[in-house]
C-alpha positions in Angstrom: -52.1 43.6 43.3 -53.6 43.5 39.8 -50.3 43.4 37.9 -49.7 39.8 39.2 -52.7 38.4 37.3 -52.8 38.2 33.5 -55.8 40.4 32.4 -56.3 38.2 29.4 -57.3 35.3 31.7 -58.6 37.2 34.7 -61.6 39.6 34.4 -60.6 42.8 36.1 -60.3 46.5 35.2 -59.8 49.5 37.5 -63.6 50.2 37.5 -65.0 46.6 37.6 -63.8 43.1 38.4 -65.2 39.6 38.9 -66.5 38.9 42.4 -64.2 35.9 42.7 -61.2 38.2 42.4 -62.0 40.3 45.5 -59.0 40.6 47.6 -56.7 39.7 44.7 -57.1 42.8 42.6 -58.1 46.4 43.1 -61.4 47.6 41.4 -64.1 50.1 42.1 -66.7 47.4 42.2 -66.9 43.6 42.1 -69.8 41.9 40.3 -71.1 38.4 39.8 -71.3 37.0 36.3 -74.3 36.4 34.2 -73.8 33.4 31.8 -74.8 33.8 28.2 -74.4 31.6 25.1 -72.8 32.5 21.8 -75.5 32.3 19.2 -73.6 33.6 16.2 -71.4 31.2 14.2 -68.3 33.2 15.0 -68.0 36.1 17.5 -65.0 38.4 17.6 -63.4 39.0 21.0 -61.9 42.5 21.0 -59.3 44.0 23.3 -61.3 47.1 23.8 -65.0 48.0 23.2 -64.6 49.2 19.7 -64.9 47.5 16.3 -61.5 48.8 15.3 -59.9 47.4 18.4 -57.4 44.5 18.2 -59.0 41.1 17.5 -57.6 38.9 20.3 -59.6 35.7 19.6 -62.9 34.4 18.5 -65.7 32.5 20.2 -67.8 29.9 18.4 -71.5 29.1 18.5 -72.5 27.2 21.6 -69.7 28.6 23.8 -70.6 30.0 27.2 -69.5 33.4 28.3 -69.5 34.8 31.9 -70.5 38.4 31.3 -69.7 41.1 33.9 -70.8 44.2 32.0 -73.3 45.0 29.3 -72.7 48.5 28.0 -75.3 50.9 26.5 -73.2 50.8 23.3 -73.9 47.1 22.9 -70.7 45.6 24.2 -70.4 42.7 26.6 -67.3 42.3 28.7 -66.7 38.9 30.0 -64.7 35.6 30.1 -65.0 32.6 27.8 -65.9 29.5 29.8 -63.9 27.1 27.7 -60.4 28.7 27.6 -60.8 31.5 30.1 -60.1 34.3 27.7 -61.3 37.8 28.7 -62.4 40.5 26.2 -65.2 42.4 24.6 -67.8 41.0 22.2 -71.0 42.3 20.6 -74.0 41.7 22.9 -75.9 40.8 19.7 -73.8 37.7 19.5 -75.1 36.5 22.8 -78.3 34.8 23.9 -79.8 33.0 26.9 -78.2 29.8 27.8 -79.9 26.9 26.1 -79.3 23.1 26.1 -75.7 22.3 26.6 -73.9 21.3 23.4 -73.5 17.5 22.9 -71.6 17.6 19.6 -69.3 19.9 17.7 -68.6 20.5 14.0 -65.7 18.3 13.0 -65.1 19.7 9.4 -64.0 23.2 8.4 -67.6 24.3 7.7 -71.1 22.7 7.6 -74.7 23.8 7.1 -77.8 23.4 9.2 -80.8 22.7 6.9 -84.4 23.4 8.0 -85.4 19.7 7.2 -83.9 16.5 6.0 -83.2 17.8 2.5 -79.9 19.2 1.4 -81.5 21.0 -1.5 -83.2 23.4 0.9 -81.5 26.8 1.6 -79.6 26.3 4.9 -80.6 28.2 8.0 -77.0 28.6 9.3 -73.4 27.8 8.4 -71.1 26.7 11.3 -67.3 26.5 11.5 -65.3 23.7 13.0 -65.5 23.6 16.8 -69.0 25.2 17.0 -71.2 23.4 19.5 -74.5 21.8 18.7 -77.1 20.4 21.2 -78.2 17.4 19.2 -81.7 16.3 20.2 -81.9 13.3 17.9 -80.1 11.7 14.9 -81.3 10.0 11.8 -79.3 7.9 9.3 -78.0 11.1 7.6 -78.5 14.0 10.0 -77.9 15.3 13.5 -80.9 17.4 14.5 -80.9 20.2 17.1 -83.7 21.7 19.2 -84.6 24.1 16.4 -85.1 21.2 14.0 -82.1 22.2 12.0 -80.5 19.2 10.3 -76.7 18.9 10.1 -75.0 16.2 8.0 -74.2 13.5 10.5 -70.7 12.9 9.3 -69.9 16.6 9.8 -70.3 16.5 13.6 -68.7 14.5 16.4 -69.5 14.1 20.1 -67.7 16.5 22.4 -64.4 15.2 23.7 -64.4 12.4 21.1 -60.7 11.5 20.7 -59.3 12.2 17.2 -56.1 13.0 15.3 -55.6 16.7 15.9 -52.9 16.9 13.2 -55.5 15.7 10.6 -57.9 18.4 11.9 -55.2 21.0 11.4 -54.5 19.7 7.9 -58.1 20.5 6.9 -57.2 24.2 7.2 -54.5 24.2 4.5 -54.8 27.5 2.5 -57.1 29.1 5.1 -56.1 32.8 5.2 -54.0 34.0 8.1 -55.9 36.2 10.5 -54.4 37.5 13.7 -56.9 36.4 16.4 -58.8 34.3 14.0 -60.2 30.8 14.9 -62.3 29.7 12.0 -62.0 28.6 8.3 -62.6 32.3 7.4 -59.2 33.2 8.9 -57.0 31.7 11.6 -53.7 32.4 13.4 -51.0 30.0 14.5 -52.1 29.4 18.1 -55.8 29.4 17.0 -55.1 26.5 14.7 -53.4 24.5 17.5 -56.2 25.2 19.9 -59.0 24.5 17.5 -57.4 21.3 16.2 -56.9 20.1 19.7 -60.4 21.0 20.8 -62.0 19.2 17.9 -59.9 16.2 18.7 -61.1 16.1 22.3 -58.4 18.0 24.1 -58.8 21.5 25.5 -55.8 23.9 25.3 -55.0 27.5 26.1 -55.4 30.2 23.4 -52.1 32.1 23.1 -48.7 30.8 22.0 -47.0 31.6 25.3 -49.8 29.9 27.2 -49.5 26.8 25.0 -45.8 26.6 25.3 -46.1 26.8 29.1 -49.0 24.4 29.6 -48.9 21.8 26.9 -46.8 18.6 26.7 -43.3 17.8 27.7 -40.0 19.0 26.1 -38.3 16.8 23.5 -35.2 17.3 21.4 -35.4 19.3 18.2 -33.7 16.3 16.4 -36.4 13.9 17.6 -39.5 15.4 16.2 -42.5 13.2 15.3 -46.1 13.7 14.2 -48.1 15.8 16.7 -45.2 17.6 18.3 -45.5 21.3 18.7 -42.6 23.6 17.7 -42.5 27.0 19.4 -40.8 30.2 18.7 -41.3 33.5 20.5 -44.8 34.4 19.4 -45.3 31.5 17.0 -46.2 27.8 17.0 -46.3 25.0 14.4 -47.5 21.4 14.4 -45.2 18.6 13.2 -46.8 16.3 10.5 -43.9 13.9 10.6 -40.1 14.1 11.1 -39.6 16.4 8.1 -42.7 18.6 7.6 -45.0 20.8 9.6 -48.2 22.8 9.3 -48.8 26.3 10.6 -50.8 29.4 10.1 -48.2 32.1 9.3 -47.8 35.6 8.1 -45.1 34.6 5.6 -47.5 32.6 3.4 -50.5 34.6 4.8 -52.3 31.3 5.1 -52.1 27.9 6.7 -49.3 26.1 4.9 -47.3 22.9 5.0 -43.6 23.2 4.5 -40.4 21.4 5.3 -39.5 21.9 8.9 -35.8 22.5 8.2 -36.7 25.2 5.7 -39.2 26.9 8.1 -36.6 26.9 10.9 -34.0 28.4 8.7 -36.4 31.0 7.3 -37.6 32.1 10.7 -34.1 32.1 12.1 -33.1 34.5 9.4 -35.6 37.0 10.9 -33.8 36.7 14.2 -36.0 34.0 16.0 -34.8 30.5 17.0 -37.0 27.6 18.1 -37.6 28.0 21.9 -38.9 24.5 22.5 -40.5 21.4 21.1 -43.3 19.9 23.2 -44.8 16.4 22.9 -48.4 16.0 24.0 
């Protein structure tokens, strides 16, 4: 039964599975989830419970995680609430669920200061997309329940509509990191997902999921700003009819290049564009 469900989006293993999957997968036991909140700025989601295991994605501060197992070795196995991704993360990155985030960081990185004074040493540094439960605002700051002050123009209300291409452009020169989803390192589908989320639109995590779920097909010769170009295992964002932005292993960073040049270069490696999708 289990081979019909994608284990990256469905929490099941031979020994344990989510209670809601009873009857759909085989497992030794079925358990209910306990919800936690990501309290670290960035938390790695691993494929296996080991620090050397593949990095599949990352969770950002404020995200909720449905946890089905906490191991004695300090690993939590669970499912991210926002995009449904399943994996292992350090239990130290999790805390009890607090106030629901009202805002998210809308610049590549910002600081939370202990008071309304940017000359004070910051308490935390948060990446784009991290959630903040804003308790009050001043003329210059958004203040959370801890009293930490974030520059007001560095945060935006959740689901506030925006230009996701402009969000992606902020990441130019960010190092390429397989599974990454922050200014410290990001991959192609992570850039698309994070840019969309920060502009108020949720999207799936992996390239094949995005190609299947997002937008409607358009012709390769009719590209405009905001279209997504897909190859097998890769995605880029059109900036206009002639240029695109993507996190890629050729430049080993987020780069802007001429679309025709990128298509030719990737074709030379044996991969053609599989689709262009318009959101």
